[in-house]
C-alpha positions in Angstrom: -1.7 -5.4 -22.3 -4.4 -7.9 -23.2 -2.2 -10.9 -22.4 -1.2 -9.5 -19.0 -4.9 -8.8 -18.2 -5.9 -12.2 -19.3 -3.2 -14.3 -17.6 -1.6 -12.1 -15.0 2.2 -11.4 -15.0 3.0 -14.7 -13.2 1.5 -16.8 -15.9 2.7 -14.7 -18.8 5.7 -16.2 -20.5 8.0 -14.3 -22.7 7.8 -17.1 -25.2 4.0 -16.9 -25.4 4.1 -13.1 -25.7 6.8 -13.4 -28.4 4.6 -15.8 -30.4 1.7 -13.3 -30.0 3.6 -10.3 -31.3 5.8 -12.2 -33.8 9.1 -11.9 -31.9 11.4 -14.2 -30.1 11.5 -14.2 -26.3 15.2 -13.3 -26.5 14.3 -10.2 -28.6 11.7 -9.2 -26.1 14.2 -9.6 -23.3 16.7 -7.6 -25.2 14.3 -4.6 -25.4 12.7 -4.9 -22.0 15.3 -6.8 -19.8 12.6 -8.4 -17.6 8.9 -9.1 -17.2 8.7 -6.4 -14.6 10.1 -3.8 -17.0 7.7 -5.0 -19.7 4.9 -4.6 -17.2 6.0 -1.0 -16.3 6.5 0.1 -19.8 3.1 -1.4 -20.8 1.5 0.6 -17.9 3.3 3.8 -19.0 2.0 3.2 -22.6 -1.5 2.7 -21.3 -1.3 5.7 -19.0 -0.1 7.8 -21.9 -3.3 7.1 -23.8 -5.4 7.7 -20.7 -3.5 10.9 -19.9 -4.3 12.2 -23.4 -8.0 11.3 -22.9 -7.9 12.9 -19.4 -6.4 16.1 -20.8 -9.1 16.3 -23.4 -11.9 15.9 -20.9 -10.3 18.4 -18.4 -10.0 21.0 -21.2 -13.5 20.5 -22.4 -16.0 23.3 -21.8 -18.6 23.0 -19.1 -18.7 23.0 -15.3 -16.0 21.8 -13.1 -18.4 19.3 -11.6 -19.2 17.9 -15.0 -15.6 17.5 -15.8 -15.0 16.0 -12.3 -17.7 13.4 -13.0 -16.0 12.6 -16.4 -12.6 12.3 -14.6 -14.2 9.8 -12.1 -15.8 7.8 -15.0 -12.4 7.6 -16.7 -10.8 6.5 -13.5 -13.2 3.7 -12.5 -12.7 0.3 -14.3 -15.2 -0.8 -16.9 -15.6 -4.1 -15.0 -14.0 -7.3 -13.9 -10.5 -7.8 -15.3 -10.4 -4.4 -16.9 -7.1 -4.5 -18.8 -5.8 -1.1 -17.6 -6.7 -1.9 -14.0 -5.2 -5.3 -14.2 -1.9 -3.7 -15.2 -2.1 -1.4 -12.1 -2.8 -4.4 -9.8 0.2 -6.2 -11.2 2.4 -3.1 -10.8 1.3 -2.5 -7.2 1.9 -6.2 -6.4 5.4 -6.0 -7.8 6.2 -2.5 -6.4 7.1 -3.8 -3.0 10.3 -5.3 -4.4 10.9 -2.8 -7.2 14.0 -0.7 -7.4 14.0 3.0 -6.8 13.8 4.0 -10.5 10.8 1.8 -11.1 9.1 3.3 -8.0 9.8 6.8 -9.2 8.2 6.0 -12.5 5.1 4.7 -10.8 4.9 7.9 -8.6 5.2 10.0 -11.8 2.1 8.2 -13.3 0.1 8.5 -10.1 1.2 12.1 -9.7 -0.2 13.2 -13.0 -3.7 11.9 -12.0 -3.4 13.7 -8.7 -2.2 17.1 -10.1 -5.0 17.1 -12.6 -7.6 16.4 -9.9 -6.2 19.0 -7.6 -6.3 21.6 -10.4 -9.9 20.7 -11.3 -11.1 20.9 -7.6 -9.2 24.2 -7.2 -10.9 25.6 -10.3 -14.3 24.6 -9.0 -13.6 26.2 -5.7 -12.4 29.4 -7.3 -15.5 29.6 -9.5 -17.7 29.1 -6.6 -19.1 25.8 -7.9 -17.7 23.9 -4.9 -17.6 25.0 -1.3 -14.2 26.0 0.0 -12.1 22.9 0.5 -8.4 22.1 0.5 -8.0 20.7 -3.1 -4.9 18.6 -2.3 -6.5 17.0 0.7 -9.8 16.3 -1.0 -8.0 14.9 -4.1 -6.0 12.5 -1.9 -9.1 11.3 -0.1 -11.0 11.0 -3.4 -8.2 9.0 -5.1 -8.1 6.6 -2.1 -11.8 6.1 -2.4 -11.6 5.6 -6.1 -8.6 3.2 -5.8 -10.4 1.1 -3.1 -13.7 0.8 -5.1 -11.8 0.3 -8.4 -9.8 -2.6 -7.0 -13.1 -4.2 -6.0 -14.6 -3.7 -9.4 -11.4 -4.9 -11.2 -11.2 -8.1 -9.2 -14.9 -8.8 -9.6 -15.7 -8.6 -5.9 -19.4 -9.6 -5.6 -21.7 -6.7 -4.7 -19.4 -4.1 -6.2 -19.7 -3.0 -9.8 -19.0 0.1 -11.8 -22.5 1.6 -11.5 -22.6 1.1 -7.7 -19.1 2.6 -7.4 -20.0 5.6 -9.5 -23.1 6.1 -7.2 -21.0 6.0 -4.0 -18.4 8.4 -5.5 -21.2 10.8 -6.6 -22.6 10.8 -3.0 -19.2 11.4 -1.6 -18.6 14.4 -3.9 -22.1 15.8 -3.2 -21.3 15.8 0.5 -17.7 17.0 0.2 -18.3 19.8 -2.3 -22.0 20.7 -1.8 
C-alpha cells in the first residue's frame, strides 16, 4: 500500500515490489496475475481494516450525529497522498477499463460504506435526532460531497485541507439534518 501511494501504480514495478517484500516478481505475478489485481486486492485489504474500524465506531454508544461525525472523520483523508485514498484514486483511474468482476468488487466496497451511512441516518431520523429525510438520498449526496472534497485533499489541491473539508461537511450536515 505504501509503495502504491508513494509511486502510483504506473511507476510501481513488480520487481521493486518483490524486492521490498522479499519475493520475486514472478512469484507476485503468480499470486496476483497483474498489477491491476494487486491494486484491487490491496484496496480490499485496506477496506477490510477500515470496515472493521467503521463497524466499531457505528456500534459505539452515543448520538447518531456523534457517530456520523466519526464516520465522516474516518472517510476524509488525513492529507496529501493519504495511502488509502491514493489506492482509491488508482482504482478509479483503472476502473474505466476494468472487467465486470473487478467492477463488481469495487461496487461491493463502496456499497458497504453506503449501507452503513444509510442505516446511521435512518437511525438518527427514527430517534428524532435528525429531521425527516430520505436516508438513501442524503447518503448518496453526502458521499458525493465527501468524495469530491476527499479527492482534493488527497491530491493536495491548494486551498483544500482536511480541517476545511470537515468544516464544509459539518455545515452541510447541519443544514440537511437540522
